[in-house]
FIRODREN-598529 format. One line per 10 residues: number of its first residue (from 0); their letters; for each residue x, y, z of C-alpha. Coordinates in pm, 1 decimal. Example, Ala and Ser with C-alpha at 12.3 -4.5 7.8 and 13.67 -1.06 7.14 Angstrom:
BEGIN
0) AS) 1230.0,-450.0,780.0 | 1367.0,-106.0,714.0
//
This chain:
BEGIN
0) XXXXXXXXXX) 2192.0,-1222.1,1950.7 | 2038.0,-1461.5,1642.3 | 1719.9,-1490.0,1890.5 | 1646.5,-1121.1,1883.7 | 1722.1,-1102.6,1487.6 | 1499.3,-1395.7,1412.0 | 1256.7,-1223.5,1650.3 | 1289.9,-895.1,1491.2 | 1304.6,-1049.1,1140.7 | 979.5,-1220.5,1175.8
10) XXXXXXXXXX) 771.2,-952.4,1395.2 | 871.5,-756.1,1075.7 | 742.3,-995.2,841.7 | 442.0,-1017.2,1005.7 | 397.7,-659.3,939.5 | 524.4,-710.3,571.6 | 256.3,-946.9,531.8 | -48.6,-709.1,719.8 | 67.2,-391.2,535.3 | 300.1,-442.3,229.2
20) XXXXXXXXXX) 109.8,-707.9,69.9 | -190.2,-464.2,-2.7 | -118.0,-229.9,-345.8 | -28.8,116.3,-248.2 | -365.8,318.1,-224.4 | -406.7,628.9,-362.1 | -650.4,894.6,-322.4 | -630.6,1107.3,-619.7 | -704.7,775.3,-839.0 | -926.0,963.1,-1023.6
30) XXXXXXXXXX) -690.2,1163.3,-1208.8 | -440.2,855.5,-1300.9 | -636.4,564.8,-1370.2 | -372.5,390.2,-1547.8 | -219.5,295.9,-1229.0 | -548.7,89.6,-1197.3 | -642.6,-31.0,-1539.7 | -404.0,-93.2,-1878.4 | -693.9,-25.7,-2127.0 | -690.6,368.5,-1927.4
40) XXXXXXXXXX) -378.7,404.6,-2182.9 | -449.6,678.7,-2438.1 | -767.3,744.5,-2356.4 | -656.3,1108.0,-2380.7 | -514.8,1081.6,-2678.6 | -272.7,1321.3,-2631.1 | 82.0,1226.3,-2458.4 | 23.0,1208.9,-2057.5 | 235.1,1218.7,-1808.6 | 155.6,1239.0,-1403.6
50) XXXXXXXXXX) 358.0,1188.6,-1145.3 | 205.3,1122.5,-788.5 | 351.0,1146.8,-453.1 | 215.1,977.9,-121.9 | 379.3,1054.3,229.0 | 117.5,792.0,451.6 | 73.3,838.8,823.6 | 304.4,1126.5,921.7 | 512.5,1096.2,1241.9 | 406.3,677.8,1223.0
60) XXXXXXXXXX) 767.6,502.9,1244.1 | 786.4,312.9,924.0 | 551.3,402.6,796.2 | 456.7,362.7,357.4 | 570.5,627.2,154.0 | 490.0,578.7,-237.5 | 602.9,783.3,-576.6 | 414.8,649.8,-880.3 | 454.8,826.4,-1228.6 | 290.5,671.9,-1586.1
70) XXXXXXXXXX) 309.1,836.2,-1952.3 | 99.3,726.2,-2197.9 | -55.2,807.4,-2523.9 | -289.4,739.6,-2851.6 | -180.8,613.4,-3182.7 | -354.9,541.5,-3457.8 | -650.4,784.3,-3493.7 | -646.4,690.1,-3073.1 | -737.4,299.8,-3174.5 | -405.2,220.0,-3015.5
80) XXXXXXXXXX) -291.7,295.0,-2638.9 | 73.5,259.1,-2512.7 | 177.3,359.6,-2152.5 | 495.8,242.1,-1904.5 | 386.5,228.7,-1507.2 | 656.2,292.3,-1259.7 | 656.9,306.1,-873.3 | 868.9,300.3,-552.2 | 695.2,183.3,-238.2 | 906.4,193.0,108.1
90) XXXXXXXXXX) 762.0,79.8,400.5 | 994.8,32.4,731.9 | 1306.5,-209.2,587.5 | 1116.3,-263.0,235.2 | 1164.1,-130.9,-54.8 | 936.2,-237.7,-390.4 | 1004.1,-68.2,-726.2 | 827.8,-198.8,-1022.0 | 822.9,-97.3,-1401.0 | 530.7,-228.2,-1596.4
100) XXXXXXXXXX) 425.5,-151.1,-1974.9 | 79.3,-102.6,-2071.2 | -99.7,-157.9,-2421.1 | -495.4,-101.7,-2508.7 | -730.7,-116.4,-2824.8 | -1021.4,62.7,-2876.5 | -1373.4,-37.6,-3049.8 | -1558.1,294.0,-3122.4 | -1938.3,226.8,-3082.0 | -2084.0,501.5,-3168.1
110) XXXXXXXXXX) -2085.2,684.9,-3515.6 | -2256.2,1016.0,-3354.7 | -2022.7,1020.1,-3019.4 | -1707.7,1040.1,-3106.0 | -1574.9,992.7,-2711.6 | -1815.5,656.4,-2679.3 | -1557.1,365.3,-2694.6 | -1481.4,24.0,-2505.9 | -1094.8,-17.9,-2481.5 | -944.3,-385.7,-2370.6
120) XXXXXXXXXX) -583.2,-344.7,-2172.0 | -296.8,-576.3,-2106.7 | 20.6,-455.4,-1917.9 | 323.0,-659.0,-1812.3 | 625.0,-616.9,-1610.7 | 803.6,-733.2,-1328.1 | 837.7,-602.6,-873.0 | 1181.2,-621.3,-701.3 | 1168.9,-599.2,-334.9 | 1461.2,-524.2,-113.2
130) XXXXXXXXXX) 1411.5,-604.9,245.4 | 1756.0,-469.3,478.7 | 1785.4,-597.5,815.4 | 2156.6,-480.4,886.8 | 2074.8,-199.1,1120.0 | 1986.8,-464.0,1373.2 | 2231.7,-752.8,1273.0 | 2548.0,-816.6,1406.9 | 2854.5,-849.5,1177.8 | 2872.5,-1172.0,1264.6
140) XXXXXXXXXX) 2499.3,-1247.2,1164.2 | 2543.7,-1027.9,863.1 | 2407.8,-1380.4,612.9 | 2092.5,-1210.2,782.1 | 2097.8,-870.1,628.9 | 1951.4,-831.5,315.8 | 1717.4,-990.4,136.8 | 1601.9,-964.8,-248.0 | 1299.0,-1098.6,-427.8 | 1227.4,-1061.8,-827.5
150) XXXXXXXXXX) 897.3,-1064.3,-916.8 | 737.6,-1079.5,-1290.1 | 327.5,-1023.1,-1341.3 | 65.3,-974.3,-1551.4 | -267.7,-814.2,-1612.9 | -533.3,-695.3,-1794.9 | -857.7,-455.8,-1787.6 | -1152.7,-313.7,-1970.4 | -1266.3,32.1,-1951.2 | -1622.2,185.5,-2128.3
160) XXXXXXXXXX) -1602.9,574.7,-2164.3 | -1824.9,856.2,-2330.0 | -1873.9,1173.3,-2312.3 | -2007.3,1204.9,-1958.8 | -1939.1,829.0,-1846.9 | -1651.5,615.7,-1734.2 | -1698.5,252.4,-1573.6 | -1381.4,17.0,-1571.8 | -1274.9,-338.0,-1468.8 | -952.5,-487.8,-1406.2
170) XXXXXXXXXX) -705.6,-737.7,-1291.1 | -349.4,-589.7,-1337.5 | -149.9,-821.6,-1135.9 | -268.6,-1167.7,-1226.4 | -41.0,-1415.5,-1007.6 | -15.7,-1444.3,-666.0 | 365.4,-1380.5,-589.4 | 561.9,-1421.3,-300.6 | 705.5,-1113.1,-167.3 | 899.0,-1234.6,138.1
180) XXXXXXXXXX) 1064.4,-1586.6,158.0 | 1276.1,-1663.0,462.3 | 1476.0,-1900.8,558.3 | 1718.5,-1909.5,849.5 | 1628.0,-2072.1,1188.8 | 1225.0,-2011.2,1071.9 | 1055.9,-1978.9,802.7 | 836.5,-1686.5,723.5 | 684.3,-1592.1,382.4 | 442.0,-1305.7,279.5
190) XXXXXXXXXX) 188.6,-1331.5,-46.9 | 67.2,-1066.7,-247.4 | -296.7,-1187.1,-328.7 | -464.7,-1073.0,-682.9 | -661.8,-776.7,-694.0 | -950.5,-689.1,-853.7 | -1086.0,-292.7,-954.5 | -1408.4,-182.7,-1007.8 | -1430.2,198.5,-1118.0 | -1692.9,457.5,-1236.7
200) XXXXXXXXXX) -1798.8,804.5,-1257.3 | -1963.6,1056.0,-1431.5 | -1940.4,1452.7,-1504.6 | -2258.0,1682.3,-1465.0 | -2302.2,1962.9,-1556.7 | -2487.4,2231.9,-1306.3 | -2458.4,2538.6,-1496.7 | -2161.3,2757.1,-1768.6 | -1913.4,2744.4,-1408.3 | -1991.3,2476.6,-1232.0
210) XXXXXXXXXX) -1968.3,2034.8,-1298.7 | -1981.9,1805.2,-1033.3 | -1765.2,1475.7,-1097.3 | -1915.8,1164.4,-859.6 | -1666.4,857.7,-865.5 | -1653.4,548.3,-730.3 | -1325.5,294.0,-619.7 | -1404.7,-67.5,-542.5 | -1073.2,-267.2,-450.6 | -1143.2,-631.3,-388.5
220) XXXXXXXXXX) -837.0,-817.7,-245.9 | -849.9,-1238.3,-226.7 | -813.4,-1312.2,98.4 | -891.3,-937.9,196.6 | -1233.2,-719.8,325.7 | -1338.6,-527.8,33.4 | -1294.2,-163.9,64.5 | -1452.5,140.4,-112.1 | -1358.9,489.2,-174.6 | -1657.1,733.8,-285.3
230) XXXXXXXXXX) -1587.3,1094.9,-405.0 | -1768.0,1384.7,-528.2 | -1539.8,1678.7,-636.7 | -1702.3,2009.4,-767.4 | -1531.0,2161.2,-1106.5 | -1586.2,2568.5,-1075.4 | -1523.8,2753.6,-1413.4 | -1348.7,2412.7,-1577.1 | -1013.2,2519.7,-1347.3 | -1048.3,2468.3,-985.6
240) XXXXXXXXXX) -1185.0,2126.6,-832.7 | -1251.9,2117.7,-452.3 | -1407.9,1757.7,-296.7 | -1423.9,1539.9,-46.4 | -1380.2,1149.6,-27.2 | -1460.1,888.1,239.4 | -1238.3,561.7,237.5 | -1442.4,291.4,404.9 | -1349.2,227.6,776.3 | -1028.3,396.1,673.3
250) XXXXXXXXXX) -1004.7,804.2,652.5 | -1237.5,1101.9,540.8 | -1019.2,1292.5,240.5 | -1030.4,1615.0,125.9 | -936.8,1727.6,-260.4 | -825.3,1993.1,-445.2 | -690.8,2063.9,-768.0 | -589.8,2314.1,-1031.9 | -571.4,2353.5,-1371.1 | -277.3,2603.7,-1418.3
260) XXXXXXXXXX) -287.3,2616.8,-1852.3 | -378.1,2401.8,-2093.3 | -79.7,2168.3,-2010.9 | -22.6,2147.5,-1662.1 | -261.9,2023.5,-1375.5 | -180.2,1980.8,-1027.8 | -377.0,1864.3,-717.8 | -325.8,1759.7,-345.1 | -485.5,1556.8,-100.9 | -512.5,1499.4,267.9
270) XXXXXXXXXX) -633.1,1221.9,437.7 | -811.3,1275.3,801.7 | -768.0,889.4,937.0 | -1040.9,783.4,1108.0 | -899.9,399.1,1248.9 | -693.7,373.1,1524.2 | -389.8,485.5,1385.4 | -534.9,799.8,1409.5 | -359.3,872.1,1714.0 | -27.3,774.7,1644.7
280) XXXXXXXXXX) 26.6,1010.0,1286.7 | -64.8,1336.0,1136.9 | -256.0,1195.6,868.6 | -153.9,1128.9,512.3 | -32.5,1379.8,252.7 | -35.3,1321.6,-136.1 | 91.9,1549.2,-408.5 | 38.3,1510.7,-791.6 | 111.4,1674.3,-1116.4 | 9.6,1610.8,-1484.6
290) XXXXXXXXXX) 157.3,1719.4,-1775.3 | -3.3,1676.2,-2109.9 | 45.3,1813.2,-2521.9 | -46.5,1739.0,-2862.2 | 248.3,1579.1,-3093.9 | 145.3,1656.3,-3442.4 | 256.0,1344.6,-3585.8 | 7.1,1153.8,-3417.3 | -268.2,1401.9,-3282.8 | -278.5,1681.3,-3642.2
300) XXXXXXXX) -667.8,1735.4,-3633.9 | -773.3,1534.8,-3313.8 | -962.6,1640.7,-3046.7 | -840.1,1557.1,-2693.4 | -1022.8,1509.0,-2405.6 | -1023.1,1803.8,-2142.1 | -904.9,1758.1,-1777.6 | -1280.6,1723.8,-1656.6
//
C-alpha cells in the first residue's frame, strides 16, 4: 500500500512540476492587465472590478480550473493607483489560492496628451497551496494525506500608455518559491520559477464604426520555453468586439466581447487546442465580466478611458 501511495504521489508531483508551476494562462488577458502587471493599477481611473473564470481542457481529468478577481482605482488626479488581485487555481489534487496588493505611481509625459504617461508599480502578497491525497490513501497511512505550503512573494512592473498605444514589462513574482516539498520514503519537490511578461498593443480607427486592436503577450519563464500570444480584435460601433488569437504551439482562440452599457463589459473566449491534448479534451472555455463606475469624491471632472 505504501509503495502505491508513494508512486501516486510521485506521479502527481511530476505532473504538478510540469503543469502547476506555470502561472495560470488566460486568453482574455488584454482586458485585465493587472493580472500581469502591477503598474496597470489605476490606469482606468474609475473603480474597475473584473472576474474571469477559465475551465481548461474540458473532459480532461484533473484539468485546471482557474478563477481570478481584480479591482483597482486611480487616486490623486490619477497619479496613484491601488489594486487587489485574488485567485484560485485547481489542478488535480492541488488547490492554490492567492492574494496580492498592488500600488502604482504615474508620471505624465506630455502636456498635450493627457493620456500619455509612464507608470511604475509594485505588488506583494502570498500563495497558499493545499494538496490532498486522501482519496488514494488508507487510514493507517493518513500521514501522507494532505500537504500545505505558504509562499509570500512580491513583484514589480512598468507600463507606458498614450491615446492609442500601450507597452508593459513586468516581473510580478520575483521569488522562485517551493510549491511542493514532500518528504516520506522519497523526497519530491516542485518549484515555481520567475516569470517575465512583455505586453503591447494599439487601437487603430478604420472608420467611424470600425476599430482594430492588435496585441501581443510574451511569457518568459526561467528554465522553460518562451510562449507567445498574438491577438487581433475588431470592434464595431464601440459595442461589439470579435477577434482571434494564436498561442504558439498550443491553440487557436476565438474571442467575443460586448459592452452592455457604460458600466458593464463581458467577454468570452474558446481555445481550440492544437497540441497533443486535443484528442483528450474538448477545448477551453473562458468567461469575463467587468464593472466600472466613477466615485464622485475621487473622479469629479475627470474623463475615464473607454473600454476600447
